[in-house]
N, C-alpha and C positions, 0 to 999 in steps of 0.2 A: 909923532903922528905924521902920517904920510900926506903930502900935499896932493890935493885933487887937481890934476892938470889934464889937459886935453889928451896927452899921450897916455896917461894912466887910465883914463876912461876908455880909450881905444884898446889898450892892452886888456882891460877887464872884459870888454865886450867880445874881443877876440877869444879870450880864454873861455868865456861862457859858450860861445858858438862852437868851439872845439869840443867842449865837454858834451854838448848836446849831440854833436855829430858822432862822437865816439859811442855815446849811449845808443844812438840809432843803429850804428854798425853792429853793436853787441846784440841788439834786438834782431837784426837781420840774420846774424850767425845762429842765434837760438832758433829762429824760424826755419833756417836751412837744416839744422840738426833734426828738428821735428819732422820736416818734409822727408828727410832721409829715413827716419824711423817709419813713416807712413809707407814709403816705397818698400822697405824691408817687410813690413807686415802684409802689404798687398801681395808681394811675391810668395810669402809663406801661405797665404790663403789660396793663391792660384795653384800652388803645388799640392795643396791638401785635397784629397779625394773625399767628398762627403759620404757618409754612411748613415744607416738608420740610427746608429748610436749618436751620431752628431746631431741629426735632426729627427728625433723620435716623433712618431705619429701622435696626434692629439687624441685623447680618449673620446670615444663617442658618448654623446649625452643620451642615455637610454631613458625611455619613458617620455621624452619630449619630442613632439613632431609638429 
Protein backbone atom coordinates (compact mmCIF):
# COMPACT_ATOMS: atom_id res chain seq x y z
CA UNK A 1 0.00 0.00 0.00
CA UNK A 2 1.29 3.41 -0.93
CA UNK A 3 1.87 5.96 1.78
CA UNK A 4 -0.22 9.08 1.50
CA UNK A 5 2.29 11.88 1.79
CA UNK A 6 2.21 15.50 0.83
CA UNK A 7 4.44 14.87 -2.20
CA UNK A 8 2.18 12.01 -3.38
CA UNK A 9 -0.87 14.27 -3.13
CA UNK A 10 0.96 16.98 -5.07
CA UNK A 11 1.91 14.47 -7.76
CA UNK A 12 -1.69 13.24 -8.00
CA UNK A 13 -3.11 16.74 -8.28
CA UNK A 14 -0.49 17.63 -10.91
CA UNK A 15 -1.32 14.49 -12.89
CA UNK A 16 -5.04 15.31 -12.70
CA UNK A 17 -4.42 18.87 -13.91
CA UNK A 18 -2.26 17.64 -16.78
CA UNK A 19 -4.94 15.14 -17.81
CA UNK A 20 -7.60 17.87 -17.80
CA UNK A 21 -5.34 20.18 -19.79
CA UNK A 22 -4.62 17.50 -22.40
CA UNK A 23 -8.34 16.76 -22.70
CA UNK A 24 -9.02 20.47 -23.22
CA UNK A 25 -6.34 20.65 -25.92
CA UNK A 26 -7.86 17.65 -27.68
CA UNK A 27 -11.21 19.43 -27.61
CA UNK A 28 -9.61 22.52 -29.16
CA UNK A 29 -8.04 20.48 -31.95
CA UNK A 30 -11.42 18.85 -32.65
CA UNK A 31 -13.05 22.29 -32.79
CA UNK A 32 -10.32 23.52 -35.12
CA UNK A 33 -10.88 20.53 -37.41
CA UNK A 34 -14.61 21.27 -37.44
CA UNK A 35 -13.92 24.94 -38.20
CA UNK A 36 -11.70 23.93 -41.12
CA UNK A 37 -14.52 21.74 -42.46
CA UNK A 38 -16.92 24.69 -42.19
CA UNK A 39 -14.50 26.88 -44.15
CA UNK A 40 -14.21 24.22 -46.86
CA UNK A 41 -18.00 23.91 -47.08
CA UNK A 42 -18.41 27.71 -47.22
CA UNK A 43 -15.92 27.87 -50.09
CA UNK A 44 -17.77 25.11 -51.93
CA UNK A 45 -21.05 26.98 -51.48
CA UNK A 46 -19.47 30.24 -52.66
CA UNK A 47 -18.15 28.50 -55.78
CA UNK A 48 -21.52 26.91 -56.49
CA UNK A 49 -23.77 28.75 -58.93
CA UNK A 50 -27.40 28.29 -57.90
CA UNK A 51 -29.80 27.14 -60.61
CA UNK A 52 -33.52 26.50 -60.73
CA UNK A 53 -32.78 22.84 -60.11
CA UNK A 54 -30.96 23.81 -56.90
CA UNK A 55 -33.81 26.02 -55.72
CA UNK A 56 -37.01 24.96 -57.51
CA UNK A 57 -40.03 27.22 -57.41
CA UNK A 58 -42.70 26.44 -54.90
CA UNK A 59 -45.89 25.20 -56.54
CA UNK A 60 -48.72 27.72 -56.54
CA UNK A 61 -51.72 26.98 -54.41
CA UNK A 62 -54.58 27.10 -56.90
CA UNK A 63 -58.08 27.77 -55.73
CA UNK A 64 -56.99 29.60 -52.60
CA UNK A 65 -56.86 33.38 -52.69
